[in-house]
C-alpha positions as CSV (number, residue, x, y, z in Angstrom):
1,M,127.6,127.3,84.3
2,S,128.9,123.7,84.4
3,Q,126.4,121.0,83.4
4,Q,127.5,118.9,86.3
5,N,126.6,121.3,89.0
6,T,123.4,121.2,91.1
7,Y,121.8,124.6,91.9
8,I,119.6,124.7,95.0
9,F,119.1,127.9,96.9
10,E,117.0,129.5,99.7
11,V,116.1,133.0,98.6
12,S,115.0,136.1,100.5
13,E,113.8,139.6,99.5
14,N,117.4,140.7,99.6
15,N,118.8,138.2,97.1
16,F,115.8,137.3,95.0
17,D,116.5,139.5,92.1
18,Q,120.2,138.4,92.0
19,I,119.7,134.6,92.4
20,V,116.3,134.3,90.6
21,L,116.0,137.0,88.0
22,E,119.6,137.5,86.9
23,N,120.2,133.7,86.7
24,S,117.0,133.2,84.7
25,N,118.9,134.7,81.8
26,K,121.2,131.6,81.9
27,L,118.9,128.8,83.1
28,P,115.2,128.3,83.9
29,V,114.6,129.1,87.6
30,F,111.9,127.3,89.5
31,V,110.9,129.0,92.8
32,E,108.7,127.3,95.3
33,F,106.8,129.8,97.5
34,M,106.3,127.7,100.6
35,D,105.5,127.4,104.3
36,P,107.9,124.9,106.0
37,S,105.1,124.1,108.6
38,I,102.9,122.6,105.8
39,G,103.6,119.0,104.8
40,S,102.7,119.4,101.1
41,C,105.3,122.2,100.9
42,I,108.0,120.1,102.4
43,A,107.1,117.1,100.2
44,M,107.3,119.2,97.0
45,E,110.6,120.8,98.1
46,H,112.1,117.4,98.6
47,T,110.9,116.2,95.2
48,L,112.2,119.3,93.4
49,S,115.5,119.1,95.3
50,N,116.0,115.5,94.1
51,L,115.0,116.5,90.5
52,A,117.5,119.3,90.6
53,K,120.2,116.7,91.3
54,T,118.8,114.3,88.7
55,Y,118.8,117.0,86.1
56,A,121.9,118.7,87.4
57,G,122.9,121.8,85.5
58,Q,119.7,122.1,83.5
59,F,117.7,124.3,85.9
60,I,117.9,126.2,89.2
61,F,115.6,125.4,92.1
62,A,115.0,128.0,94.9
63,T,112.6,128.1,97.9
64,L,111.1,131.2,99.5
65,D,109.5,131.1,102.9
66,I,106.4,133.3,102.8
67,G,106.3,133.4,106.5
68,L,109.7,135.1,106.7
69,Y,109.1,137.3,103.6
70,P,105.4,138.1,103.3
71,E,106.2,141.1,101.1
72,M,107.5,138.7,98.5
73,A,104.2,136.8,98.6
74,A,102.4,140.1,98.1
75,R,104.8,141.1,95.2
76,F,103.8,138.0,93.3
77,K,100.2,137.8,94.5
78,M,100.7,134.5,96.2
79,I,97.7,133.4,98.2
80,N,98.1,129.6,98.5
81,V,101.2,127.4,99.1
82,P,102.9,125.5,97.8
83,S,103.1,127.6,94.6
84,L,105.7,127.1,91.9
85,L,106.9,130.1,89.9
86,I,109.0,129.6,86.8
87,F,111.3,132.4,85.5
88,K,113.1,132.7,82.2
89,D,115.0,135.6,80.7
90,N,114.2,137.8,83.7
91,T,110.5,137.1,83.3
92,L,107.9,135.1,85.2
93,V,106.6,132.7,82.5
94,Q,104.4,130.2,84.5
95,T,102.8,129.7,87.8
96,E,101.5,126.4,89.2
97,V,99.5,126.4,92.5
98,G,99.2,123.4,94.7
99,L,101.1,120.2,95.4
100,M,102.6,118.6,92.3
101,E,103.7,115.0,92.4
102,Q,107.0,113.7,90.9
103,D,105.6,112.6,87.5
104,E,103.8,115.9,87.1
105,L,107.0,117.8,87.9
106,I,109.0,115.7,85.4
107,T,106.4,116.5,82.7
108,L,106.6,120.2,83.7
109,L,110.4,120.2,83.5
110,R,110.2,118.6,80.1
111,S,107.9,121.3,78.8
112,H,110.7,123.7,79.6
113,G,113.3,121.7,77.8
114,I,114.6,119.9,80.9
115,F,114.9,116.2,80.4
116,K,117.2,113.2,79.8
117,A,117.3,110.8,76.9
118,S,116.5,108.0,79.3
119,D,113.2,109.6,80.1
120,D,111.7,108.6,76.8
121,L,112.8,105.0,77.4
122,R,111.2,105.1,80.8
123,A,107.9,106.3,79.4
124,Q,108.0,103.6,76.7
125,A,108.8,100.9,79.3
126,R,105.9,102.0,81.5
127,E,103.5,101.7,78.6
128,K,104.8,98.2,77.7
129,H,104.5,97.0,81.3
130,L,101.0,98.4,81.8
131,S,99.9,96.7,78.5
132,G,101.3,93.4,79.7
133,D,104.5,93.2,77.7
134,T,106.8,93.2,80.7
135,P,109.8,91.5,78.9
136,A,109.9,94.5,76.5
137,A,109.6,96.9,79.5
138,I,112.6,95.3,81.2
139,Q,114.6,95.4,77.9
140,L,113.8,99.2,77.5
141,L,114.7,99.9,81.2
142,T,118.0,98.0,80.8
143,E,118.8,100.1,77.7
144,A,117.9,103.2,79.7
145,I,120.2,102.2,82.6
146,Q,123.1,101.6,80.1
147,K,122.6,105.0,78.4
148,D,122.1,106.9,81.7
149,P,123.4,105.0,84.7
150,G,123.1,108.2,86.8
151,N,119.3,108.4,86.5
152,T,118.2,106.5,89.6
153,L,114.6,106.9,88.5
154,V,115.3,104.2,85.9
155,A,116.5,101.9,88.6
156,M,113.4,102.6,90.7
157,D,111.2,101.8,87.7
158,M,113.0,98.5,87.3
159,I,112.5,97.8,91.0
160,Q,108.7,98.4,90.6
161,V,108.6,96.0,87.6
162,M,110.4,93.3,89.6
163,L,108.0,93.7,92.5
164,D,105.0,93.5,90.1
165,I,106.3,90.1,88.8
166,D,107.3,88.8,92.2
167,L,111.1,89.0,91.8
168,L,111.4,90.1,95.4
169,D,115.1,89.1,95.9
170,Q,116.2,90.9,92.8
171,A,114.1,94.0,93.6
172,L,115.6,94.1,97.1
173,A,119.1,93.7,95.9
174,L,118.7,96.6,93.4
175,F,116.9,98.8,96.0
176,N,119.8,98.3,98.4
177,K,122.1,99.8,95.8
178,L,120.2,103.1,95.6
179,P,121.7,106.2,97.2
180,N,120.0,106.9,100.6
181,I,118.7,110.2,99.3
182,D,116.6,108.2,96.7
183,K,115.4,105.7,99.3
184,E,114.0,108.6,101.4
185,T,112.0,110.1,98.5
186,E,108.2,109.5,98.4
187,L,108.8,107.0,95.6
188,G,111.5,105.3,97.6
189,R,109.3,105.0,100.7
190,A,106.5,103.6,98.5
191,L,108.9,100.9,97.2
192,V,110.0,100.2,100.8
193,G,106.3,99.7,101.7
194,Q,105.8,97.3,98.8
195,I,109.0,95.3,99.6
196,T,107.9,95.1,103.3
197,F,104.5,93.7,102.4
198,K,105.9,91.2,99.9
199,Q,108.2,89.9,102.7
200,L,105.3,89.8,105.2
201,A,103.1,88.0,102.7
202,A,105.7,85.3,102.3
203,K,105.5,84.5,106.0
204,T,101.7,83.9,106.0
205,D,99.8,80.7,105.1
206,G,99.1,82.1,101.7
207,K,96.0,83.6,100.2
208,T,94.2,80.4,99.3
209,A,94.6,78.9,102.8
210,L,93.6,82.1,104.4
211,L,90.4,82.4,102.3
212,E,89.5,78.8,103.3
213,R,90.0,79.7,107.0
214,L,87.7,82.7,106.6
215,S,85.1,80.6,104.8
216,R,84.9,78.5,108.0
217,D,85.0,81.4,110.5
218,L,84.3,85.0,109.3
219,H,85.5,86.2,112.7
220,D,89.0,84.7,112.4
221,H,90.8,88.0,112.6
222,D,94.3,86.5,112.4
223,A,93.3,85.0,109.0
224,R,91.7,88.3,107.9
225,F,94.7,90.3,108.9
226,D,97.1,88.0,107.1
227,L,94.8,88.0,104.1
228,A,95.0,91.8,104.0
229,I,98.8,91.5,103.9
230,C,98.6,89.2,100.9
231,L,96.2,91.5,99.1
232,V,98.5,94.5,99.6
233,A,101.4,92.4,98.2
234,E,99.2,91.8,95.1
235,H,98.3,95.6,94.9
236,N,94.7,94.8,95.7
237,Y,94.4,97.7,98.0
238,P,90.6,98.1,98.1
239,Q,90.0,94.5,99.2
240,A,92.9,94.7,101.7
241,M,91.4,97.8,103.2
242,E,87.9,96.2,103.4
243,N,89.4,93.4,105.5
244,L,91.3,95.8,107.8
245,F,88.2,98.0,108.3
246,E,86.2,94.8,109.1
247,I,88.7,94.0,111.9
248,L,88.7,97.6,113.1
249,I,84.9,97.5,113.4
250,E,84.7,94.1,115.2
251,E,87.8,94.4,117.3
252,P,89.4,97.9,117.4
253,E,92.2,96.9,119.7
254,Y,93.1,93.7,117.7
255,K,96.9,93.1,118.4
256,Q,97.2,96.5,120.1
257,G,95.7,98.4,117.2
258,A,97.5,96.5,114.4
259,A,94.6,97.0,111.9
260,H,94.5,100.7,112.5
261,E,98.3,101.0,112.2
262,M,98.3,99.1,108.9
263,I,95.6,101.3,107.4
264,V,97.6,104.4,108.2
265,N,100.8,102.8,106.7
266,L,98.8,101.9,103.6
267,V,97.4,105.4,103.2
268,N,101.0,106.8,103.5
269,M,102.2,104.2,100.9
270,L,99.5,105.1,98.5
271,E,99.8,108.8,98.8
272,P,102.7,109.4,96.2
273,N,101.0,107.5,93.3
274,D,97.3,107.5,94.2
275,P,96.5,110.5,96.4
276,E,92.8,110.4,95.7
277,T,92.5,106.8,96.9
278,A,94.7,107.6,99.9
279,Q,92.5,110.6,100.9
280,A,89.3,108.5,100.6
281,F,90.7,105.9,103.0
282,R,92.0,108.6,105.3
283,R,88.5,110.2,105.4
284,R,86.9,106.8,106.0
285,L,89.2,106.1,108.9
286,G,88.6,109.5,110.4
287,T,84.9,109.1,110.2
288,M,85.1,105.7,111.9
289,L,87.2,107.0,114.7
290,S,85.2,110.2,115.3
């Protein structure tokens, strides 16, 4: 098999042994047992499809719809979906049950020998950035892009760093160069959300002025709404949410439900990287509206 090819299949009971088991003697085969009506199944399918392109030729990705082939679910004792089964050398070697995010899947792939040299540089860059040494992180990501220009995850890491240090124009320019398929991933949509809030924040009076307005009038919902935008742009999601919920309590129909809409958008934006926080805000919103 060519190392440049991408291998993505839909399998059935008729071709499972041929596509999965026989090919597992050549490459690791990752099979997602799924239900296409369930959002988490679709989300993981999209992520794995993108990773199959990123790590082209290193593994085979297949999906199996348990609704169409319940006998296959019974054969492998599948109860919950999504479930990910990994086959090597004609043998099932690992099973993972439940939704796995992109970083988890990348770690899982690496444990089976599927990785790129630039992955190590990405990890080092992330550590440097989180520890406050952003110039070193940028240098490492630049090196990673030079070594592996086809790994768009490196470019997306660079966009995140640029957003974190308020280089909005540079982040947007690099984001616009990404292939559309990467823009449509969960990570891509999260970056879109951050870029959008940075742009919106730039159009407000600014955090200091907005806080001063609120000190004079706690019921100034325009100031509170704009402040929430600025807080999101700073990644201060808890405080942003508190301000939005305050508006929702006092004036549920503020700007035709703008506070409610922003809470939903924030939950969706947080979901890829911080699902626990996103779920907590979603539950709080549900309780308030019930």
